[in-house]
C-alpha positions in Angstrom: 79.1 134.9 85.9 76.4 132.2 85.8 73.5 134.5 85.1 74.8 136.5 82.1 71.7 136.2 80.0 69.3 136.7 82.8 70.8 138.9 85.5 68.7 137.5 88.3 68.9 134.6 90.7 67.7 131.7 88.6 64.5 130.4 90.2 62.8 127.2 88.9 63.6 123.6 88.6 63.1 120.2 86.9 59.9 120.0 84.8 58.8 116.8 83.2 56.2 117.8 80.5 56.5 114.4 78.8 54.6 113.0 81.7 51.6 115.3 81.1 49.2 116.4 78.4 49.5 119.7 76.6 46.4 120.9 78.5 48.3 120.5 81.7 51.2 122.4 80.2 49.1 125.5 79.8 47.9 125.3 83.4 51.4 124.8 84.6 52.5 127.9 82.8 49.9 129.9 84.6 51.1 128.7 88.0 54.8 129.1 87.1 54.1 132.8 86.4 52.3 133.1 89.7 55.2 131.5 91.5 57.8 133.7 89.9 59.6 130.9 88.0 62.1 132.2 85.5 64.0 129.0 84.5 62.9 125.5 83.9 65.2 122.5 83.5 64.0 120.0 80.8 64.1 117.3 79.6 66.3 115.5 82.2 64.8 112.0 81.8 63.4 111.9 78.3 65.8 109.8 76.2 63.2 107.2 75.4 60.8 109.9 74.1 63.5 111.7 72.2 64.9 108.5 70.6 62.2 105.8 70.5 64.4 103.5 68.5 68.0 103.2 67.5 67.7 105.2 64.3 64.7 107.4 65.1 64.6 110.7 66.8 61.5 112.8 67.8 62.0 116.5 68.9 58.6 117.8 67.9 57.1 117.5 71.4 60.2 119.2 72.9 59.9 122.0 70.3 56.3 122.6 71.5 57.2 122.7 75.2 60.2 125.0 74.6 57.9 127.3 72.5 55.4 127.2 75.3 57.7 128.2 78.1 59.5 130.8 75.9 56.2 132.6 75.2 55.8 133.0 79.0 59.2 134.6 79.3 60.7 131.7 81.0 64.3 130.6 80.3 65.8 127.2 79.7 68.3 125.0 81.4 68.5 122.3 78.8 69.4 118.8 79.8 70.8 116.1 77.6 68.5 113.3 78.9 71.4 110.8 79.0 71.0 109.8 82.7 68.7 106.9 81.8 69.1 105.0 78.5 66.0 103.7 76.6 64.9 100.1 76.9 65.8 99.3 73.3 69.5 100.1 74.0 69.6 97.7 77.0 67.8 95.0 75.0 69.8 95.3 71.8 73.1 95.9 73.5 73.1 94.1 76.9 76.7 95.0 77.5 75.5 98.5 78.3 74.1 97.3 81.6 76.5 97.4 84.6 77.7 94.7 86.9 77.6 95.4 90.6 80.4 94.8 93.1 79.0 91.3 93.9 79.3 90.3 90.2 75.5 90.5 89.4 74.5 92.0 86.1 71.7 94.6 86.5 68.6 94.5 84.4 67.0 97.5 82.7 64.9 99.6 85.0 66.6 102.4 86.9 68.5 105.6 86.2 72.3 106.0 85.9 72.1 102.3 85.1 74.9 101.9 82.5 78.4 100.8 82.3 80.5 104.0 81.9 83.0 102.2 79.7 80.4 100.9 77.3 81.2 102.1 73.8 77.5 101.8 72.9 76.4 104.1 75.7 79.1 106.7 74.9 78.3 106.6 71.2 74.6 107.2 71.6 74.8 109.7 74.5 77.2 111.8 72.5 75.0 111.6 69.4 72.0 112.8 71.4 73.9 115.6 73.0 75.1 116.8 69.6 71.6 116.7 68.1 70.2 118.7 71.0 73.0 121.3 70.7 72.5 121.6 66.9 68.8 122.0 67.2 68.6 124.3 70.3 72.0 125.8 70.7 71.1 129.2 69.3 67.7 129.4 71.1 67.5 132.8 72.7 66.0 131.4 75.9 68.7 128.8 76.6 70.9 129.9 79.5 72.8 126.8 80.6 73.4 123.2 79.6 72.8 120.3 82.1 74.6 117.0 81.2 73.3 113.7 82.6 72.1 113.6 86.2 73.7 112.6 89.5 76.5 110.5 88.1 78.0 108.0 90.5 77.3 104.2 90.4 80.3 102.0 89.6 80.6 99.0 87.4 82.7 95.8 87.7 82.1 94.1 84.3 84.7 92.6 82.0 84.7 95.7 79.8 85.6 97.8 82.9 88.2 95.3 83.9 90.0 95.6 80.6 89.7 99.4 80.6 91.1 99.4 84.2 94.3 97.6 82.9 94.7 100.2 80.2 94.2 103.0 82.8 96.9 101.4 85.0 99.3 101.1 82.1 98.9 104.8 81.3 99.3 105.8 84.9 102.2 103.5 86.0 103.8 102.3 82.8 105.1 99.0 84.0 104.0 96.1 86.2 107.0 96.6 88.4 105.7 100.0 89.4 102.2 98.6 90.0 103.5 95.8 92.2 105.5 98.3 94.2 102.8 101.0 94.7 100.2 98.3 95.6 102.7 96.4 97.8 101.7 93.2 96.0 104.5 91.1 97.6 102.0 91.0 100.5 100.2 87.6 100.6 102.0 86.6 97.4 99.9 88.7 95.1 102.7 89.8 92.7 101.3 90.0 89.1 103.4 89.2 86.1 100.9 89.8 83.3 98.4 92.7 83.0 95.5 90.3 82.5 96.2 89.0 86.1 94.8 92.3 87.4 91.1 92.2 88.3 88.7 94.7 89.8 88.4 94.6 93.6 85.0 93.0 93.9 83.3 92.1 97.1 85.0 88.7 97.6 83.9 87.1 100.9 82.4 90.4 102.0 85.8 92.2 101.9 87.3 94.2 99.1 89.8 96.0 101.3 92.7 93.6 101.5 94.7 95.7 99.1 93.8 99.3 99.7 96.0 100.5 96.8 93.9 98.5 94.3 90.6 99.6 95.7 91.7 103.2 95.8 92.9 103.1 92.2 89.7 101.4 91.0 87.7 104.2 92.6 89.9 106.7 90.8 89.5 104.8 87.6 85.7 104.7 87.9 85.6 108.4 88.5 87.7 109.0 85.4 85.6 106.6 83.4 82.3 108.3 84.4 83.9 111.7 83.8 84.8 110.6 80.3 81.1 110.0 79.6 80.3 113.6 80.8 83.4 114.9 78.9 82.3 113.4 75.6 78.9 115.2 75.8 80.6 118.4 77.1 83.1 118.6 74.2 80.5 118.2 71.5 78.1 120.7 73.1 80.9 123.2 73.7 82.1 122.9 70.1 78.6 123.8 68.9 77.7 126.4 71.6 81.0 127.8 72.9 79.4 130.7 74.7 77.1 128.8 77.0 78.0 127.3 80.4 77.8 123.6 80.9 77.3 121.7 84.2 76.1 118.5 85.8 74.4 118.1 89.1 76.5 116.6 91.9 74.3 114.6 94.3 75.8 115.9 97.5 79.1 115.5 99.3 80.0 111.9 98.6 83.2 109.9 97.8 82.1 108.0 94.7 83.7 110.5 92.4 86.8 112.7 92.6 84.6 115.9 92.8 87.6 118.2 92.5 88.7 116.7 89.2 85.0 116.8 88.0 84.7 120.5 89.0 87.7 121.3 86.8 85.7 120.1 83.8 82.5 122.0 84.8 81.9 125.6 83.7 79.9 126.0 86.9 79.4 123.7 89.8 75.9 122.6 90.5 74.6 120.3 93.2 71.5 118.8 94.9 70.7 119.6 98.5 68.5 117.3 100.5 69.0 117.6 104.2 67.1 115.5 106.7 64.7 117.4 109.0 66.9 116.9 112.1 70.3 117.3 110.4 72.6 119.9 111.9 72.6 123.0 109.8 76.4 123.2 110.1 76.5 120.0 108.0 74.4 121.6 105.3 76.5 124.8 105.4 79.7 122.8 105.0 78.3 121.1 101.9 77.5 124.4 100.4 81.0 125.7 101.2 82.5 122.6 99.7 80.7 123.2 96.5 81.8 126.8 96.4 85.4 125.7 97.1 85.5 123.3 94.2 85.9 126.3 91.8 88.0 128.6 94.0 85.1 130.5 95.6 83.0 131.0 92.4 79.2 131.1 92.8 77.5 127.7 92.3 74.1 126.5 91.3 71.7 124.9 93.7 70.2 122.6 91.0 67.8 120.7 93.2 66.1 120.9 96.5 62.6 119.9 97.5 59.9 122.5 98.1 58.4 120.3 100.8 59.6 116.7 101.4 61.8 113.9 100.0 60.4 110.5 99.1 63.5 108.4 99.6 64.6 109.0 103.1 63.6 106.7 106.0 61.4 109.5 107.4 60.2 112.0 104.8 59.2 114.9 107.0 57.6 118.1 105.7 59.6 121.3 105.7 57.9 123.3 108.4 56.5 126.7 107.4 59.3 129.1 106.6 62.0 126.4 106.4 62.0 126.1 102.6 62.6 129.8 102.3 65.2 129.7 105.1 67.2 126.9 103.5 67.0 128.5 100.1 68.5 131.7 101.5 71.1 129.7 103.3 72.3 128.3 100.0 72.4 131.8 98.5 74.3 133.0 101.5 77.0 130.4 101.0 77.4 131.1 97.3 74.4 129.9 95.2 73.2 132.1 92.4 70.3 129.8 91.7 67.4 128.4 93.7 65.9 125.4 91.9 63.7 122.5 92.8 63.1 119.0 92.0 60.3 119.0 91.0 57.9 121.6 89.5 54.9 119.2 89.2 54.5 116.1 91.3 54.6 112.8 89.3 51.5 110.7 89.2 53.4 107.4 89.5 56.6 105.5 90.0 59.2 106.0 92.8 59.1 109.8 93.0 55.3 110.3 93.1 55.5 111.3 96.7 58.5 113.6 96.2 57.5 117.2 96.9 56.8 119.7 94.1 55.8 123.3 93.5 52.5 121.9 92.1 51.0 119.2 94.3 48.7 116.3 93.3 45.9 118.7 94.0 46.9 120.5 90.9 46.2 124.1 92.0 47.9 127.0 93.7 45.9 126.9 96.9 48.5 125.1 99.0 50.9 126.2 101.7 53.9 125.0 99.7 52.8 126.9 96.6 52.2 130.1 98.6 55.7 129.9 100.2 57.3 129.3 96.8 55.5 132.2 95.3 56.6 134.5 98.2 60.2 133.4 97.6 59.9 134.0 93.9 58.7 137.5 94.5 61.5 138.2 96.9 64.2 136.9 94.5 62.8 138.9 91.6 62.9 142.1 93.8 66.5 141.4 94.7 67.4 141.6 91.0 71.1 141.3 90.4 72.1 142.7 93.7 73.5 139.5 95.1 74.3 137.8 91.8 78.0 137.1 91.2 79.0 138.3 94.7 81.7 136.2 96.6 82.5 135.0 100.0 85.7 136.2 101.7 87.1 133.7 104.2 90.3 133.7 106.2 89.9 130.1 107.5 90.0 127.0 105.3 89.2 123.5 106.1 91.1 120.9 104.0 88.8 118.1 102.7 90.0 115.4 100.3 88.0 112.7 98.6 91.0 110.4 98.3 91.7 110.7 102.0 88.1 109.9 102.8 88.2 106.8 100.7 91.5 105.7 102.1 90.3 106.1 105.7 87.2 104.1 104.9 89.2 101.3 103.3 92.0 101.1 105.9 92.1 97.9 108.1 92.1 99.6 111.4 92.7 101.3 113.8 89.0 101.7 114.6 85.8 100.9 112.8 84.4 104.1 114.4 86.8 106.4 112.6 84.7 108.5 110.3 86.6 111.0 108.1 83.5 113.0 107.2 82.3 113.3 110.8 85.7 114.5 112.0 85.6 117.2 109.3 82.1 118.2 110.3 83.1 118.5 114.0 85.9 121.0 113.2 83.7 122.9 110.7 80.9 123.2 113.3 83.2 124.8 115.8 83.9 127.7 113.4 80.3 127.7 112.1 78.9 128.2 115.6 81.2 131.3 115.9 79.8 132.6 112.6 83.4 132.5 111.2 83.3 132.0 107.4 85.2 128.8 106.3 86.2 127.8 102.8 86.2 124.0 102.3 89.0 123.3 99.9 91.2 120.6 98.5 94.8 120.1 99.8 95.9 121.0 96.3 94.2 124.5 96.4 95.9 127.8 96.9 96.6 128.6 100.5 97.8 132.1 100.2 94.7 134.0 101.1 94.1 132.2 104.4 95.3 132.9 107.9 94.3 129.6 109.4 94.1 126.1 107.8 92.4 123.2 109.6 93.0 119.6 108.3 91.3 117.0 110.5 92.5 113.4 110.0 94.9 114.3 107.2 95.7 110.7 106.7 97.0 110.8 103.1 99.7 113.2 102.1 99.7 113.9 98.4 102.9 115.0 96.6 103.9 118.6 97.4 101.3 119.3 100.0 103.5 119.1 103.0 106.0 121.5 101.4 103.2 124.0 100.7 101.9 123.7 104.3 105.3 124.3 105.7 105.7 127.4 103.4 102.2 128.6 104.6 103.2 128.3 108.3 106.7 129.7 107.8 105.1 132.9 106.4 102.9 133.3 109.4 100.0 131.0 108.9 98.3 128.9 111.6 97.9 125.2 110.8 95.8 122.7 112.8 95.7 119.0 112.3 94.8 115.9 114.3 95.4 112.3 115.1 95.8 109.8 112.2 97.5 112.5 110.0 100.6 112.2 107.7 100.4 108.4 107.8 100.5 107.3 104.2 101.2 108.6 100.7 98.8 108.8 97.8 99.0 105.0 97.2 98.2 104.3 100.9 101.7 103.2 101.6 103.0 104.1 105.1 105.6 106.8 105.3 108.4 105.2 107.3 110.7 106.6 110.0 107.8 107.7 112.3 104.4 109.2 112.2 103.2 111.8 111.2 105.6 111.3 108.3 106.2 114.4 106.1 104.5 116.6 108.8 106.9 115.5 111.6 109.2 118.6 111.5 106.3 121.0 110.9 104.5 119.7 114.0 107.6 119.1 116.1 106.4 115.7 117.3 107.0 111.9 116.9 104.1 109.5 117.4 105.2 106.1 118.7 101.8 104.3 119.0 98.1 104.8 118.4 95.6 103.5 120.9 92.1 102.6 119.6 89.6 102.9 122.5 86.6 100.6 122.8 83.2 102.4 122.4 82.7 102.3 126.2 86.1 103.7 126.9 87.2 107.4 127.2 90.2 109.4 128.4 90.7 113.0 129.5 92.6 115.9 128.1 94.2 118.0 130.9 94.9 121.4 129.5 97.6 123.4 131.3 97.8 127.2 131.8 99.9 127.7 128.7 96.6 128.0 126.8 94.6 129.9 129.3 91.4 129.9 127.3 91.2 126.1 127.4 92.6 125.5 130.9 90.7 122.6 132.4 89.6 119.0 131.6 87.9 117.6 128.6 86.7 114.2 127.6 88.2 112.5 124.6 88.1 109.0 122.9 88.2 107.0 119.7 91.9 107.3 119.1 94.8 108.4 121.3 98.2 109.1 119.8 101.2 108.3 122.1 103.6 111.0 121.1 107.0 112.5 122.0 108.0 116.2 121.6 110.6 117.1 119.1 110.5 120.9 119.5 106.8 121.4 120.1 105.3 122.3 123.5 102.6 120.4 125.2 99.4 122.4 125.8 97.6 119.5 127.3 98.2 115.9 128.3 96.3 112.7 128.9 94.7 112.1 132.3 94.2 108.4 132.3 95.7 105.0 131.4 99.3 104.0 131.2 100.1 107.1 129.0 98.7 109.6 131.5 100.9 112.7 131.4 101.9 112.2 127.7 101.1 115.1 125.4 97.6 115.2 123.9 97.6 118.7 122.4 100.7 120.4 121.1 101.9 123.6 119.5 105.0 124.1 117.4 106.5 127.4 116.3 107.6 127.1 112.7 109.0 130.1 111.0 106.6 133.0 111.6 103.6 130.8 112.2 102.4 128.0 114.4 101.3 124.4 113.9 98.9 122.7 116.3 98.3 119.0 116.8 95.2 117.4 118.5 96.3 113.9 119.3 92.8 112.5 120.1 89.1 113.0 119.4 87.9 115.6 121.9 84.4 116.5 123.0 82.8 119.3 121.0 83.2 121.7 123.9 87.0 121.6 123.5 86.8 122.3 119.8 84.4 125.2 120.4 86.8 126.8 122.9 89.9 125.9 120.8 88.5 127.5 117.6 87.4 130.6 119.6 90.9 131.0 121.0 92.5 130.7 117.6 90.1 133.3 116.1 90.8 135.7 119.0 94.5 135.3 118.5 94.1 136.0 114.7 91.7 138.8 115.3 88.9 137.1 113.4 85.5 138.0 114.6 81.9 137.7 113.2 80.3 140.8 111.8 77.5 140.7 114.4 76.8 138.8 117.7 74.0 136.3 117.4 72.5 133.7 119.8 72.9 130.0 119.1 71.0 128.8 116.1 71.3 132.1 114.2 73.7 131.8 111.3 75.5 134.9 109.9 77.1 134.7 106.4 78.3 137.5 104.1 78.9 137.9 100.4 80.7 140.8 98.8 80.4 142.7 95.5 81.6 146.0 94.2 82.8 147.1 97.6 79.5 146.3 99.3 78.9 143.6 101.9 75.6 141.7 102.1 75.1 139.9 105.4 72.6 137.1 105.7 71.1 136.6 109.1 69.4 133.2 109.2 67.3 132.1 112.2 67.3 128.4 112.3 65.5 128.4 115.6 61.7 127.6 116.0 61.4 130.8 118.1 62.1 134.5 117.8 65.9 135.3 118.1 67.7 138.6 118.5 71.0 139.5 117.0 73.2 142.3 118.3 74.4 144.5 115.4 77.7 146.3 115.1 77.6 150.0 115.2 75.9 151.4 112.1 72.6 151.6 110.3 71.5 148.6 108.3 68.8 148.0 105.7 67.2 144.6 105.2 66.9 144.0 101.4 63.9 141.7 101.9 61.6 143.7 104.3 63.2 147.1 103.4 63.2 147.9 107.2 66.1 149.7 108.8 67.8 148.5 111.9 70.3 149.8 114.5 71.6 148.1 117.5 69.7 144.8 117.2 67.6 142.7 114.8 64.9 140.3 115.9 63.8 137.6 113.5 60.7 135.4 113.7 61.1 131.6 113.8 63.0 130.5 110.6 63.2 134.2 109.6 65.8 135.7 107.2 67.2 139.1 106.7 69.8 140.4 104.2 71.6 143.4 105.6 73.4 146.2 103.8 75.0 148.9 105.9 73.7 152.3 104.8 75.3 154.5 107.5 
């Protein structure tokens, strides 16, 4: 349970008191109370103030602000401030500064601007974390630790190069193995000494000649950065073993092995910053991914903006009601916190136009503050009703960071092949049906699911194909697509025919892969075997030319020299079925396909809603709490299943149907 000291949804966010006078602090406390803030995160970016010189620390100002918020009954998410080292460190120890992929050494003046393999950075970040834990670890208001901030940037300096060679020695043991798994006989790149291995920098605009090297360097960087986090985690955990520790993931991105990171986090936390026009299915998928990182446990929404970002190309305001709606969407998908960056808008530097609870006007008489205060009152009234509840899904979408990286790095077959977009398309098909989906790693437990969907499962990690076969044999339904089962974890092609280890499960053999030009398309001609999809659908991007080896063709291509060859197949395997979609179909096909699968598996949404109304449930102590989220800018009506339902927000009772205002929210509990 995240909220063990404070059995409410945590509501608050990043506060930067070191940017303001103590007189402003007092005014902020007044407005925090008005807004219902119960947790503040501090001091995320205060290393220079906490340690003004190498041998000097100053915690008096932090003591004062902690005392100030504690007197107001506000709890603490205490950050270690190690995301941005002080200037004295960069000046006295220039080796702490990173080198970018083009070989340029960065200067001081940013955040997360350090070499993760710098012994200096690791020494002083660990020391600061220890001092904070020793000083504040027993503070009664401390509820969670926050290490660093939005880890991610990579380094290509000589220190990292040397550490990379050690990492490789630990992983592979000998150069013979390295040469084999990287296929170094290609282009005469065989190495005979460890020092001949160099990081894959951006030589001549291309660092993808040897995907095995580039993949391993990304893995090494993720491990190196994780070691920085782990050093702080270990010292804090030793001093305060009873408190949870986290760091905020800055979205769904492929710069870190997020699954490995989640294994070392007591609770997953992340920062959600959708664009105004982004499909809400993409946002929901990111929430579900974060929940899936720790096997369905609730996560922390560590950051969102109350109004607007400052770093996107077009920093649109959140329309009235949208901040509240998106906050409840996060809670619906598993968040037990709703927190903002930031609580008071900065007066200068690059985030001065980033939204905040307290605007530059400095008072509570703003639309944004009123909306935040309304949300704060609602969350307080909910108490612990939703806290620690879980999502129960029968459908899983497999998503793998290594596969994402490998697809991005591969030389062909099409520059337009986008792993993330393919996953989003398949997720959207279930999202639009209001069918709950867990987004999980291929290494996760499959046993609780009835259907597993794995778009572009390009990389097969050890043991995964065997576990998928066992899942299908026992009655599961498996769906995968073109460009799957092609390579192993080192990006080496599995020989004797695509889709490699999945060949017998899918009952097909793929002879060739056609990459269509952007202006080209083909057609999928679905036959009467799958009546729900009978008809024609447009497809493009890639088209597998495949042969049946036990599977049946549900649809075939309608054009080109491979017209009539299978485009969609189904293979009975044990008690279950495995489907293969050999091309990239239009969304209409995926919508009907997912609906047909759900009907066959008797999976249905709790209630029937129009397009744009999202329905998500969380369960606790035998009760189901159903969130109805109207993402439409107009009133929308949802048809309710038989029964009587109470809205936990408005306390109104509904039977038969529920109408919500534009961007409206209801949390339903069945009472009869």
